[in-house]
N, CA, C and O atoms as a Tripos MOL2 file, in Angstrom:
@<TRIPOS>MOLECULE
protein
  228   227    57     0     0
PROTEIN
NO_CHARGES

@<TRIPOS>ATOM
      1 N           0.8450   -1.1660    0.0000 N.3       1 UNK1
      2 CA          0.0000    0.0000    0.0000 C.3       1 UNK1
      3 C           0.8940    1.2320    0.0000 C.2       1 UNK1
      4 O           1.8370    1.3360    0.7840 O.2       1 UNK1
      5 N           0.5890    2.1320   -0.8640 N.am      2 UNK2
      6 CA          1.3650    3.3680   -0.9430 C.3       2 UNK2
      7 C           0.8380    4.3830    0.0720 C.2       2 UNK2
      8 O          -0.2870    4.2530    0.5530 O.2       2 UNK2
      9 N           1.6420    5.3850    0.3940 N.am      3 UNK3
     10 CA          1.1510    6.4240    1.2970 C.3       3 UNK3
     11 C          -0.1170    7.1070    0.7710 C.2       3 UNK3
     12 O          -1.0120    7.4340    1.5510 O.2       3 UNK3
     13 N          -0.1960    7.3210   -0.5290 N.am      4 UNK4
     14 CA         -1.3770    7.9480   -1.1150 C.3       4 UNK4
     15 C          -2.6080    7.0640   -0.9250 C.2       4 UNK4
     16 O          -3.6950    7.5610   -0.6290 O.2       4 UNK4
     17 N          -2.4360    5.7690   -1.0930 N.am      5 UNK5
     18 CA         -3.5440    4.8400   -0.8920 C.3       5 UNK5
     19 C          -3.9800    4.8470    0.5720 C.2       5 UNK5
     20 O          -5.1760    4.8410    0.8640 O.2       5 UNK5
     21 N          -3.0240    4.8580    1.4830 N.am      6 UNK6
     22 CA         -3.3370    4.8610    2.9160 C.3       6 UNK6
     23 C          -4.1260    6.1060    3.2950 C.2       6 UNK6
     24 O          -5.0820    6.0220    4.0650 O.2       6 UNK6
     25 N          -3.7390    7.2440    2.7680 N.am      7 UNK7
     26 CA         -4.4570    8.4900    3.0510 C.3       7 UNK7
     27 C          -5.8780    8.4130    2.4890 C.2       7 UNK7
     28 O          -6.8310    8.8110    3.1590 O.2       7 UNK7
     29 N          -6.0220    7.9080    1.2770 N.am      8 UNK8
     30 CA         -7.3500    7.8010    0.6680 C.3       8 UNK8
     31 C          -8.2690    6.9050    1.4950 C.2       8 UNK8
     32 O          -9.4390    7.2320    1.6960 O.2       8 UNK8
     33 N          -7.7520    5.7880    1.9690 N.am      9 UNK9
     34 CA         -8.5530    4.8760    2.7950 C.3       9 UNK9
     35 C          -8.8980    5.5470    4.1210 C.2       9 UNK9
     36 O         -10.0480    5.5090    4.5580 O.2       9 UNK9
     37 N          -7.9150    6.1520    4.7500 N.am     10 UNK10
     38 CA         -8.1390    6.7760    6.0580 C.3      10 UNK10
     39 C          -9.1420    7.9300    5.9750 C.2      10 UNK10
     40 O          -9.9300    8.1280    6.9000 O.2      10 UNK10
     41 N          -9.1220    8.6800    4.8930 N.am     11 UNK11
     42 CA        -10.0110    9.8330    4.7640 C.3      11 UNK11
     43 C         -11.4060    9.4620    4.2710 C.2      11 UNK11
     44 O         -12.3240   10.2780    4.3520 O.2      11 UNK11
     45 N         -11.5750    8.2670    3.7720 N.am     12 UNK12
     46 CA        -12.8860    7.8410    3.2840 C.3      12 UNK12
     47 C         -13.8750    7.7550    4.4380 C.2      12 UNK12
     48 O         -13.5260    7.3230    5.5360 O.2      12 UNK12
     49 N         -15.1030    8.1660    4.1820 N.am     13 UNK13
     50 CA        -16.1530    8.0850    5.1960 C.3      13 UNK13
     51 C         -16.7800    6.6950    5.2360 C.2      13 UNK13
     52 O         -17.6140    6.4150    6.0970 O.2      13 UNK13
     53 N         -16.3880    5.8330    4.3190 N.am     14 UNK14
     54 CA        -16.9370    4.4790    4.2550 C.3      14 UNK14
     55 C         -16.5370    3.6690    5.4850 C.2      14 UNK14
     56 O         -15.5010    3.9220    6.0990 O.2      14 UNK14
     57 N         -17.3730    2.6920    5.8350 N.am     15 UNK15
     58 CA        -17.0380    1.7510    6.9010 C.3      15 UNK15
     59 C         -15.8770    0.8940    6.3980 C.2      15 UNK15
     60 O         -15.9240    0.3910    5.2760 O.2      15 UNK15
     61 N         -14.8610    0.7260    7.1970 N.am     16 UNK16
     62 CA        -13.6640   -0.0050    6.7750 C.3      16 UNK16
     63 C         -13.5100   -1.2890    7.5700 C.2      16 UNK16
     64 O         -13.7050   -1.3070    8.7850 O.2      16 UNK16
     65 N         -13.1620   -2.3550    6.8790 N.am     17 UNK17
     66 CA        -12.8470   -3.6270    7.5240 C.3      17 UNK17
     67 C         -11.4570   -4.0140    7.0290 C.2      17 UNK17
     68 O         -11.2550   -4.2760    5.8430 O.2      17 UNK17
     69 N         -10.5070   -4.0450    7.9550 N.am     18 UNK18
     70 CA         -9.1160   -4.2960    7.5980 C.3      18 UNK18
     71 C          -8.6780   -5.6730    8.0760 C.2      18 UNK18
     72 O          -9.0750   -6.1210    9.1510 O.2      18 UNK18
     73 N          -7.8670   -6.3330    7.2790 N.am     19 UNK19
     74 CA         -7.2860   -7.6170    7.6650 C.3      19 UNK19
     75 C          -5.8730   -7.3560    8.1770 C.2      19 UNK19
     76 O          -5.0270   -6.8740    7.4230 O.2      19 UNK19
     77 N          -5.6020   -7.6660    9.4460 N.am     20 UNK20
     78 CA         -4.2970   -7.3780   10.0390 C.3      20 UNK20
     79 C          -3.2490   -8.4180    9.6450 C.2      20 UNK20
     80 O          -3.0110   -9.3760   10.3810 O.2      20 UNK20
     81 N          -2.6370   -8.2290    8.5060 N.am     21 UNK21
     82 CA         -1.6380   -9.1800    8.0090 C.3      21 UNK21
     83 C          -0.2500   -8.6130    8.2880 C.2      21 UNK21
     84 O           0.0750   -7.5060    7.8570 O.2      21 UNK21
     85 N           0.5570   -9.3700    9.0020 N.am     22 UNK22
     86 CA          1.9200   -8.9390    9.3170 C.3      22 UNK22
     87 C           2.8500   -9.3890    8.1950 C.2      22 UNK22
     88 O           3.1980  -10.5650    8.0930 O.2      22 UNK22
     89 N           3.2380   -8.4490    7.3700 N.am     23 UNK23
     90 CA          4.1650   -8.7100    6.2660 C.3      23 UNK23
     91 C           5.0140   -7.4750    6.0250 C.2      23 UNK23
     92 O           4.7280   -6.4050    6.5630 O.2      23 UNK23
     93 N           6.0340   -7.6160    5.2370 N.am     24 UNK24
     94 CA          6.8630   -6.4810    4.7930 C.3      24 UNK24
     95 C           7.3940   -5.6730    5.9700 C.2      24 UNK24
     96 O           7.3220   -4.4440    5.9690 O.2      24 UNK24
     97 N           7.9210   -6.3550    6.9600 N.am     25 UNK25
     98 CA          8.5180   -5.6910    8.1240 C.3      25 UNK25
     99 C           7.5200   -4.8680    8.9290 C.2      25 UNK25
    100 O           7.8890   -3.8700    9.5480 O.2      25 UNK25
    101 N           6.2530   -5.2850    8.9220 N.am     26 UNK26
    102 CA          5.2230   -4.6270    9.7190 C.3      26 UNK26
    103 C           4.6340   -5.6690   10.6600 C.2      26 UNK26
    104 O           4.1910   -6.7310   10.2240 O.2      26 UNK26
    105 N           4.6320   -5.3610   11.9520 N.am     27 UNK27
    106 CA          4.0250   -6.2390   12.9390 C.3      27 UNK27
    107 C           2.7720   -5.5790   13.4720 C.2      27 UNK27
    108 O           2.8020   -4.4190   13.8830 O.2      27 UNK27
    109 N           1.6700   -6.3110   13.4680 N.am     28 UNK28
    110 CA          0.4180   -5.8020   13.9930 C.3      28 UNK28
    111 C           0.2470   -6.3930   15.3890 C.2      28 UNK28
    112 O           0.0120   -7.5930   15.5340 O.2      28 UNK28
    113 N           0.3650   -5.5620   16.4020 N.am     29 UNK29
    114 CA          0.3270   -6.0090   17.7860 C.3      29 UNK29
    115 C          -1.1200   -6.2580   18.2090 C.2      29 UNK29
    116 O          -2.0180   -5.4790   17.8880 O.2      29 UNK29
    117 N          -1.3270   -7.3530   18.9330 N.am     30 UNK30
    118 CA         -2.6350   -7.6380   19.4910 C.3      30 UNK30
    119 C          -3.5610   -8.4100   18.5780 C.2      30 UNK30
    120 O          -4.7030   -8.6840   18.9480 O.2      30 UNK30
    121 N          -3.0990   -8.7640   17.4040 N.am     31 UNK31
    122 CA         -3.9760   -9.5080   16.4970 C.3      31 UNK31
    123 C          -3.9850  -10.9780   16.8720 C.2      31 UNK31
    124 O          -3.0310  -11.4940   17.4550 O.2      31 UNK31
    125 N          -5.0760  -11.6400   16.5300 N.am     32 UNK32
    126 CA         -5.1630  -13.0720   16.7650 C.3      32 UNK32
    127 C          -4.2760  -13.7930   15.7520 C.2      32 UNK32
    128 O          -4.0240  -13.2750   14.6640 O.2      32 UNK32
    129 N          -3.8150  -14.9620   16.1040 N.am     33 UNK33
    130 CA         -2.9750  -15.7360   15.2050 C.3      33 UNK33
    131 C          -3.8730  -16.5990   14.3130 C.2      33 UNK33
    132 O          -4.0410  -17.7940   14.5580 O.2      33 UNK33
    133 N          -4.4480  -15.9780   13.2740 N.am     34 UNK34
    134 CA         -5.3590  -16.6640   12.3700 C.3      34 UNK34
    135 C          -4.7400  -16.7290   10.9830 C.2      34 UNK34
    136 O          -3.9340  -15.8790   10.6040 O.2      34 UNK34
    137 N          -5.1370  -17.7650   10.2270 N.am     35 UNK35
    138 CA         -4.6640  -17.8080    8.8540 C.3      35 UNK35
    139 C          -5.5650  -16.9180    7.9960 C.2      35 UNK35
    140 O          -6.5880  -16.4240    8.4700 O.2      35 UNK35
    141 N          -5.1880  -16.7160    6.7500 N.am     36 UNK36
    142 CA         -5.9180  -15.7890    5.8830 C.3      36 UNK36
    143 C          -7.3740  -16.2160    5.6860 C.2      36 UNK36
    144 O          -8.2640  -15.3650    5.6700 O.2      36 UNK36
    145 N          -7.6270  -17.4990    5.5380 N.am     37 UNK37
    146 CA         -9.0010  -17.9880    5.3570 C.3      37 UNK37
    147 C          -9.8590  -17.6420    6.5620 C.2      37 UNK37
    148 O         -11.0030  -17.2150    6.4080 O.2      37 UNK37
    149 N          -9.3160  -17.8230    7.7600 N.am     38 UNK38
    150 CA        -10.0580  -17.4980    8.9830 C.3      38 UNK38
    151 C         -10.3200  -15.9910    9.0780 C.2      38 UNK38
    152 O         -11.3980  -15.5730    9.5010 O.2      38 UNK38
    153 N          -9.3400  -15.1820    8.6880 N.am     39 UNK39
    154 CA         -9.5310  -13.7330    8.7170 C.3      39 UNK39
    155 C         -10.6000  -13.3070    7.7160 C.2      39 UNK39
    156 O         -11.4060  -12.4250    8.0140 O.2      39 UNK39
    157 N         -10.6170  -13.9180    6.5360 N.am     40 UNK40
    158 CA        -11.6290  -13.5950    5.5330 C.3      40 UNK40
    159 C         -13.0100  -13.9860    6.0450 C.2      40 UNK40
    160 O         -13.9690  -13.2330    5.8750 O.2      40 UNK40
    161 N         -13.1190  -15.1500    6.6660 N.am     41 UNK41
    162 CA        -14.4030  -15.5660    7.2510 C.3      41 UNK41
    163 C         -14.8910  -14.5550    8.2830 C.2      41 UNK41
    164 O         -16.0720  -14.2080    8.3010 O.2      41 UNK41
    165 N         -13.9930  -14.0810    9.1400 N.am     42 UNK42
    166 CA        -14.3660  -13.0720   10.1400 C.3      42 UNK42
    167 C         -14.7570  -11.7540    9.4820 C.2      42 UNK42
    168 O         -15.6910  -11.0860    9.9240 O.2      42 UNK42
    169 N         -14.0380  -11.3840    8.4240 N.am     43 UNK43
    170 CA        -14.3730  -10.1530    7.7100 C.3      43 UNK43
    171 C         -15.7550  -10.2550    7.0820 C.2      43 UNK43
    172 O         -16.5320   -9.3020    7.1390 O.2      43 UNK43
    173 N         -16.0680  -11.3940    6.4860 N.am     44 UNK44
    174 CA        -17.3920  -11.5850    5.8920 C.3      44 UNK44
    175 C         -18.4920  -11.5190    6.9460 C.2      44 UNK44
    176 O         -19.5640  -10.9620    6.7060 O.2      44 UNK44
    177 N         -18.2180  -12.0850    8.1020 N.am     45 UNK45
    178 CA        -19.1730  -12.0120    9.2060 C.3      45 UNK45
    179 C         -19.3820  -10.5690    9.6490 C.2      45 UNK45
    180 O         -20.5110  -10.1550    9.9140 O.2      45 UNK45
    181 N         -18.3080   -9.8110    9.7290 N.am     46 UNK46
    182 CA        -18.3880   -8.3950   10.1100 C.3      46 UNK46
    183 C         -19.1730   -7.6020    9.0670 C.2      46 UNK46
    184 O         -19.9630   -6.7250    9.4190 O.2      46 UNK46
    185 N         -18.9610   -7.9030    7.7990 N.am     47 UNK47
    186 CA        -19.6980   -7.2310    6.7270 C.3      47 UNK47
    187 C         -21.1870   -7.5340    6.8450 C.2      47 UNK47
    188 O         -22.0160   -6.6340    6.7110 O.2      47 UNK47
    189 N         -21.5300   -8.7900    7.0930 N.am     48 UNK48
    190 CA        -22.9360   -9.1760    7.2450 C.3      48 UNK48
    191 C         -23.5730   -8.4350    8.4180 C.2      48 UNK48
    192 O         -24.6990   -7.9520    8.3070 O.2      48 UNK48
    193 N         -22.8670   -8.3440    9.5320 N.am     49 UNK49
    194 CA        -23.3790   -7.6300   10.7030 C.3      49 UNK49
    195 C         -23.5640   -6.1440   10.3780 C.2      49 UNK49
    196 O         -24.5810   -5.5480   10.7340 O.2      49 UNK49
    197 N         -22.5930   -5.5610    9.7110 N.am     50 UNK50
    198 CA        -22.6750   -4.1550    9.3240 C.3      50 UNK50
    199 C         -23.8920   -3.9150    8.4380 C.2      50 UNK50
    200 O         -24.6470   -2.9700    8.6630 O.2      50 UNK50
    201 N         -24.0850   -4.7640    7.4330 N.am     51 UNK51
    202 CA        -25.2150   -4.5990    6.5120 C.3      51 UNK51
    203 C         -26.5420   -4.7750    7.2380 C.2      51 UNK51
    204 O         -27.4960   -4.0430    6.9720 O.2      51 UNK51
    205 N         -26.6120   -5.7420    8.1530 N.am     52 UNK52
    206 CA        -27.8470   -5.9330    8.9390 C.3      52 UNK52
    207 C         -28.1570   -4.6780    9.7550 C.2      52 UNK52
    208 O         -29.3060   -4.2400    9.8120 O.2      52 UNK52
    209 N         -27.1460   -4.1090   10.3760 N.am     53 UNK53
    210 CA        -27.3320   -2.8850   11.1730 C.3      53 UNK53
    211 C         -27.7650   -1.7140   10.3000 C.2      53 UNK53
    212 O         -28.5700   -0.8890   10.7320 O.2      53 UNK53
    213 N         -27.2440   -1.6290    9.0790 N.am     54 UNK54
    214 CA        -27.6290   -0.5620    8.1660 C.3      54 UNK54
    215 C         -29.1000   -0.6880    7.7630 C.2      54 UNK54
    216 O         -29.8090    0.3120    7.6510 O.2      54 UNK54
    217 N         -29.5410   -1.9080    7.5510 N.am     55 UNK55
    218 CA        -30.9280   -2.1560    7.1570 C.3      55 UNK55
    219 C         -31.9010   -1.8160    8.2950 C.2      55 UNK55
    220 O         -33.0060   -1.3290    8.0570 O.2      55 UNK55
    221 N         -31.4650   -2.0840    9.5430 N.am     56 UNK56
    222 CA        -32.3260   -1.8710   10.7060 C.3      56 UNK56
    223 C         -32.3630   -0.4090   11.1440 C.2      56 UNK56
    224 O         -33.3530    0.0550   11.7090 O.2      56 UNK56
    225 N         -31.2900    0.2970   10.8810 N.am     57 UNK57
    226 CA        -31.2110    1.6160   11.4770 C.3      57 UNK57
    227 C         -31.2600    2.7300   10.5510 C.2      57 UNK57
    228 O         -31.1990    3.8850   10.9710 O.2      57 UNK57
@<TRIPOS>BOND
     1     1     2 1
     2     2     3 1
     3     3     4 2
     4     3     5 am
     5     5     6 1
     6     6     7 1
     7     7     8 2
     8     7     9 am
     9     9    10 1
    10    10    11 1
    11    11    12 2
    12    11    13 am
    13    13    14 1
    14    14    15 1
    15    15    16 2
    16    15    17 am
    17    17    18 1
    18    18    19 1
    19    19    20 2
    20    19    21 am
    21    21    22 1
    22    22    23 1
    23    23    24 2
    24    23    25 am
    25    25    26 1
    26    26    27 1
    27    27    28 2
    28    27    29 am
    29    29    30 1
    30    30    31 1
    31    31    32 2
    32    31    33 am
    33    33    34 1
    34    34    35 1
    35    35    36 2
    36    35    37 am
    37    37    38 1
    38    38    39 1
    39    39    40 2
    40    39    41 am
    41    41    42 1
    42    42    43 1
    43    43    44 2
    44    43    45 am
    45    45    46 1
    46    46    47 1
    47    47    48 2
    48    47    49 am
    49    49    50 1
    50    50    51 1
    51    51    52 2
    52    51    53 am
    53    53    54 1
    54    54    55 1
    55    55    56 2
    56    55    57 am
    57    57    58 1
    58    58    59 1
    59    59    60 2
    60    59    61 am
    61    61    62 1
    62    62    63 1
    63    63    64 2
    64    63    65 am
    65    65    66 1
    66    66    67 1
    67    67    68 2
    68    67    69 am
    69    69    70 1
    70    70    71 1
    71    71    72 2
    72    71    73 am
    73    73    74 1
    74    74    75 1
    75    75    76 2
    76    75    77 am
    77    77    78 1
    78    78    79 1
    79    79    80 2
    80    79    81 am
    81    81    82 1
    82    82    83 1
    83    83    84 2
    84    83    85 am
    85    85    86 1
    86    86    87 1
    87    87    88 2
    88    87    89 am
    89    89    90 1
    90    90    91 1
    91    91    92 2
    92    91    93 am
    93    93    94 1
    94    94    95 1
    95    95    96 2
    96    95    97 am
    97    97    98 1
    98    98    99 1
    99    99   100 2
   100    99   101 am
   101   101   102 1
   102   102   103 1
   103   103   104 2
   104   103   105 am
   105   105   106 1
   106   106   107 1
   107   107   108 2
   108   107   109 am
   109   109   110 1
   110   110   111 1
   111   111   112 2
   112   111   113 am
   113   113   114 1
   114   114   115 1
   115   115   116 2
   116   115   117 am
   117   117   118 1
   118   118   119 1
   119   119   120 2
   120   119   121 am
   121   121   122 1
   122   122   123 1
   123   123   124 2
   124   123   125 am
   125   125   126 1
   126   126   127 1
   127   127   128 2
   128   127   129 am
   129   129   130 1
   130   130   131 1
   131   131   132 2
   132   131   133 am
   133   133   134 1
   134   134   135 1
   135   135   136 2
   136   135   137 am
   137   137   138 1
   138   138   139 1
   139   139   140 2
   140   139   141 am
   141   141   142 1
   142   142   143 1
   143   143   144 2
   144   143   145 am
   145   145   146 1
   146   146   147 1
   147   147   148 2
   148   147   149 am
   149   149   150 1
   150   150   151 1
   151   151   152 2
   152   151   153 am
   153   153   154 1
   154   154   155 1
   155   155   156 2
   156   155   157 am
   157   157   158 1
   158   158   159 1
   159   159   160 2
   160   159   161 am
   161   161   162 1
   162   162   163 1
   163   163   164 2
   164   163   165 am
   165   165   166 1
   166   166   167 1
   167   167   168 2
   168   167   169 am
   169   169   170 1
   170   170   171 1
   171   171   172 2
   172   171   173 am
   173   173   174 1
   174   174   175 1
   175   175   176 2
   176   175   177 am
   177   177   178 1
   178   178   179 1
   179   179   180 2
   180   179   181 am
   181   181   182 1
   182   182   183 1
   183   183   184 2
   184   183   185 am
   185   185   186 1
   186   186   187 1
   187   187   188 2
   188   187   189 am
   189   189   190 1
   190   190   191 1
   191   191   192 2
   192   191   193 am
   193   193   194 1
   194   194   195 1
   195   195   196 2
   196   195   197 am
   197   197   198 1
   198   198   199 1
   199   199   200 2
   200   199   201 am
   201   201   202 1
   202   202   203 1
   203   203   204 2
   204   203   205 am
   205   205   206 1
   206   206   207 1
   207   207   208 2
   208   207   209 am
   209   209   210 1
   210   210   211 1
   211   211   212 2
   212   211   213 am
   213   213   214 1
   214   214   215 1
   215   215   216 2
   216   215   217 am
   217   217   218 1
   218   218   219 1
   219   219   220 2
   220   219   221 am
   221   221   222 1
   222   222   223 1
   223   223   224 2
   224   223   225 am
   225   225   226 1
   226   226   227 1
   227   227   228 2
@<TRIPOS>SUBSTRUCTURE
     1 UNK1         2 RESIDUE 1 A UNK
     2 UNK2         6 RESIDUE 1 A UNK
     3 UNK3        10 RESIDUE 1 A UNK
     4 UNK4        14 RESIDUE 1 A UNK
     5 UNK5        18 RESIDUE 1 A UNK
     6 UNK6        22 RESIDUE 1 A UNK
     7 UNK7        26 RESIDUE 1 A UNK
     8 UNK8        30 RESIDUE 1 A UNK
     9 UNK9        34 RESIDUE 1 A UNK
    10 UNK10       38 RESIDUE 1 A UNK
    11 UNK11       42 RESIDUE 1 A UNK
    12 UNK12       46 RESIDUE 1 A UNK
    13 UNK13       50 RESIDUE 1 A UNK
    14 UNK14       54 RESIDUE 1 A UNK
    15 UNK15       58 RESIDUE 1 A UNK
    16 UNK16       62 RESIDUE 1 A UNK
    17 UNK17       66 RESIDUE 1 A UNK
    18 UNK18       70 RESIDUE 1 A UNK
    19 UNK19       74 RESIDUE 1 A UNK
    20 UNK20       78 RESIDUE 1 A UNK
    21 UNK21       82 RESIDUE 1 A UNK
    22 UNK22       86 RESIDUE 1 A UNK
    23 UNK23       90 RESIDUE 1 A UNK
    24 UNK24       94 RESIDUE 1 A UNK
    25 UNK25       98 RESIDUE 1 A UNK
    26 UNK26      102 RESIDUE 1 A UNK
    27 UNK27      106 RESIDUE 1 A UNK
    28 UNK28      110 RESIDUE 1 A UNK
    29 UNK29      114 RESIDUE 1 A UNK
    30 UNK30      118 RESIDUE 1 A UNK
    31 UNK31      122 RESIDUE 1 A UNK
    32 UNK32      126 RESIDUE 1 A UNK
    33 UNK33      130 RESIDUE 1 A UNK
    34 UNK34      134 RESIDUE 1 A UNK
    35 UNK35      138 RESIDUE 1 A UNK
    36 UNK36      142 RESIDUE 1 A UNK
    37 UNK37      146 RESIDUE 1 A UNK
    38 UNK38      150 RESIDUE 1 A UNK
    39 UNK39      154 RESIDUE 1 A UNK
    40 UNK40      158 RESIDUE 1 A UNK
    41 UNK41      162 RESIDUE 1 A UNK
    42 UNK42      166 RESIDUE 1 A UNK
    43 UNK43      170 RESIDUE 1 A UNK
    44 UNK44      174 RESIDUE 1 A UNK
    45 UNK45      178 RESIDUE 1 A UNK
    46 UNK46      182 RESIDUE 1 A UNK
    47 UNK47      186 RESIDUE 1 A UNK
    48 UNK48      190 RESIDUE 1 A UNK
    49 UNK49      194 RESIDUE 1 A UNK
    50 UNK50      198 RESIDUE 1 A UNK
    51 UNK51      202 RESIDUE 1 A UNK
    52 UNK52      206 RESIDUE 1 A UNK
    53 UNK53      210 RESIDUE 1 A UNK
    54 UNK54      214 RESIDUE 1 A UNK
    55 UNK55      218 RESIDUE 1 A UNK
    56 UNK56      222 RESIDUE 1 A UNK
    57 UNK57      226 RESIDUE 1 A UNK
């Protein structure tokens, strides 16, 4: 991710769901030790919850 991309994501008003992947000399502290498939499953669950809340509220 480039700095320009990071700024664009951070400034977006959209709801963001990020996958904490430790790569390229970046360590994400406090993340669960999950594989990519498990993280995607959790992200999909979070998206479903977000969409349900949007429909209700």
